N, C-alpha and C positions, 0 to 999 in steps of 0.2 A: 555693633561689634561683639564677637563672642566674649564670654566672661573671662577667658584665659588672657585676654589682652588688657584687662583692668581698665583704669580710667586715667585722668590726668590731661594736661594741656595738649600733648601731642595727639592723643586719641580724639580729643574734642576737635582739634584742627583738622585731622584726617576725616572725621565723620562729617563735618560741615562741608568740606571740599568735595567729598564723595557724593553727598546728597545733591549738590548743585551740578554735578558732572553730566553733560548730555551724552547721547549716543555719538560715537566718533570723537569724543572729547579729548582724549590723550593718546599719543603714540610715543612709547618709551623704547629707546634703543640701548641695548646692553652689549658692551664690547670690552676689550682688554688689550693690554700690550703683549701679553703672553698667554699661552694655553695652560690648562691645568690649575687655574687660580680659583675655581669655584663659580665661574660665570653662569653656567646652566643651573646650578643649585640656587644662586641668588635670583635668577630669573623666575624660577618656579616658586621660591619662597616669597619673593616680593609680589608675584602675581597672586599667590594664595592669600596674602594679607589684603590686597586690593579686592579680590573676589569676596572676601568677608565683609569689606567695608562699603563697596560700591553697590547700590541697589540693582544696577543693570549688569549685564554679562561682561566678563573679562576674558581676553584671549592672549595666549602666549604662542609664539611661532618660532620654530627652528629655522633660522635664515642662514645657517652656516654653509649650506650646499654640500654637506658631507653625508655619508651613509651611516655614520656612527655618532651622530649628534648626541651630546650629553643630556638634552632635554628628554629624550626617550625614557631614560631610567628614572626620571623625576616625576613622571605621571603614571597613572594606572595603565595596565595592559589593555590592548585593543587592536583594531585592525587599521584604523584610519591613519594617514600620513599627510604631510604637506603636499606630496605629489597628487593625492586625491583631490585636494582643493584646486591646485593649479590646472590639472587635467579636466576636472569637472567644470571649471569656469570657461576654459577654452572650448569644451564640447558644447556648452550652452550657447556660446556665441557663434557656432559654426553650423551651417545648413548646406548640405550637398557639397561639402568641401569649401564653401565660400564663407568668409567672415561677415557677420552682420553686426548692427549696433548692440552694445552690451545689454543683456537682459537682466532683470532682477532675479536674484537667487534667494529663495525663501529660507527662513531661519532653520527650519527643520532639516533641510538639505545640508546646510552649513554645519549644524551640530552633528550630523552623521559622519562628517569628515574628522571631527575632533575626538580627542580622548579627554578624560576629566581627572583632575587631581582630587585628593580627599577633601581639600578646602573649597572645591567648586570651581577652580580655574579650568577653563577649556584650553586645550593645547593641540597644535598641529606639529607633530613630531617629525623627525628625520625619516626619509625614505631609504630603507636598507637595500633595496634591489636595484640592480643595473641590468635591465633587459630591454628587448625591443619595445616593450609596452610601458616600462616604468624606469624612472631614474630620479636622482636627487635634483630638484630644480636649482637653477643658478639664482644668485641674489636678485637680479632684475626681475625674474619671473615671480619670485616670492613677494617682492615688494609690490608688484602690480596686483597680485592676488590680495594682499593685505589691504591695499587701497580700497578694494571693492568690499571685502568682508568686514571692514571696520564699521560699515553702516549698521551692523547688528550688535556691535560691542561698544561699551563706554570707554574701555581701555584696551589697547593692543600693545603687547610687549614683543620686541624682536630680539631673539637670541642671535646676535650678529657674529660674523667671523672675527678672529683676532684682527685688530686694526692696523695691519701692516700693508694694506692696499687702499687706494683712494676710494674705491667703491664703498668700503666700510666707513671711511671718513665721511663721505657724502651722505650716507645713511644717517650717521650721527648728526650731521648738519640739519637734516630735514625732519627729525623727530621733535616732539615738544620738549622732551627731557632726555639728554644724553647721559648715560651712566657708564662709567668705566669701573671695572672690577680689578683689584690688585690683591695679591697674596700679602699677608703681613710679614714680609721678609725684605731684606735689603735689596736683593737683585730685582724683585718684582716692582718695588716702589721706584727704584732708579729707572727701570725701563719705562714705567708709567710717566715719570717726569720727562723723559726723552720723547715719548709719544706726544705729550702735551706741547712740547717745544716744536715738534715737527708739524703739528696741527697749526700752530701760529705761523710757522714759516710758510705753510701752504695757503695762507690767507683765511684760515678757519679759526681765527681768534674768538669769534662769537661762540663757537662750540666749546672752547676751553672755558670761557666766562660762564657758560650755563651748565658745565659738567658737574655732576654729583659723583664723587668717588666713593665706592664701597671697598673698604680694606678688610679682607676676610682672613681670620686666623685659622690656619689649617692644622695647627698643633696647639696643645693646651697652653704652652708658654712661648710666645713668639720672642725673637731676639729684641733686646732693649733698643738696639740701634734703629729698629723699625719704628719705634715710637717717635724718635727724633725726625725721621724721614716723613712720617705722617704729618707732623706739625709743619715741616717745610713744604710739603705738597699742598697743605691746606691753604697756603698763600697763593697758590696757582689756580685753584678751582673755586667753585661757588660753595661747595659743602663737602666735607669728608665725614662719612659714617663708618665707624669701626664695628665690625660684626665679630663677636668673640667666637672662639672655637665651640662648636656644638656637635656632639656625636650624631645627631639626627641628620644634619646637613652633610656630615662627612661620609655617611653611608650611601651607596648607590641604590636608593630606594625612593618610592614616591614621597614627595615633600608635603608635609602638613605643618604649617607654621605654628599651629596650636600645640604641637608636640615638642617644640623647641624650648630651650631654657629661657627663664625670665629675661635675662640680659639680652639674649638673642632676639626675643620678641620685641623688646624695647628698641633695639637697633633697626629691626625691620619696620616697625611702626614709624620711626623717624625717616627712614628711606622712603616709605610709601607716602608720608605726609609731604616730603620734599617733591615727590613726583607730581602731586596734585596741586600744590600751592606755588611751585616755582616754574610752572610751564609757561610757554609762549607759543603763538601760532607758528606753524611750520614755515620754513624759509622759502620753499619753492617746490616745484613738481618733483616727486620722488623718483619717477620712472627715468627721467633724464639723468638725474644724478647717479642712480644705481648703475647706469651703463658705462660709467667711467672705468678706465683701465689702470693697471699697475704702472703703466708708463708715466702717469701723471704724478707719481710720488716725488716729493721734494728731495734735494740732495741730503744725504745723511749728515753732512758736516754742519748743517744748520741746527740740528738737534743738539750736538755737543756744545755749541757756543751758548745756547740759551739755557740748557739744563744745568750747566755748571756756573752760570752767572751768579 
């Protein structure tokens, strides 16, 4: 680990877990109940810490399906996007217009599609164009591509859409570690509690039991009521990590966790250690689950009953 992260039990636990991690060893899904909570910043910062700790390559992927994904601003400039990976994989599997068995894609080609953060994290960012030749991939296409690219990376992080559709929920089910990001505010934490209740109502209680919640302070002094809600929410999930306000994460610039404040680095280390030590094998085929539609969402009334219990 870089010297900026210091030492201690958390660093030791992270280092040991990272050293044992095989290629394709961890798939992390990052979502939230709301937009604008710092999800992409946490994805890039967490990925940067893991890239510093894991001896093998680490990948972050914009899976939001939007043209303006926040992950783009969190990595260095470049030309490659997630569409390049999706289209490149499809082209490799097609001959004379006919699909053929999947072929192996070499690492050099894969890295040509990615951009790199200052900490060494490789990223597939959002596709900004909508033309006859290019478009933002849908979540199913992105998940299929990640399944194949993961053979080159020890860790893959998915910057998922807001978890208000079942396809995002199912992606959280299929990852080794589901992470929800909430803003350190009353509304965001209450919305997160309702989301957790809806997941249980939809039969995804296992996702809730494995969830790590990152509570991000977007202002220097969050409201005191948020502290009480953090403690309350901690009873619903496996772990809550509070990320303090940090100017580096607040600015729309490439993220380097080594430039964050000491308290922020400690929170990111705890989050990274949780990802590598609290994982379990994926629950099932990701492609089938990603094809689910919004119509599968449970009734909203179920959330209100559980969240207020």
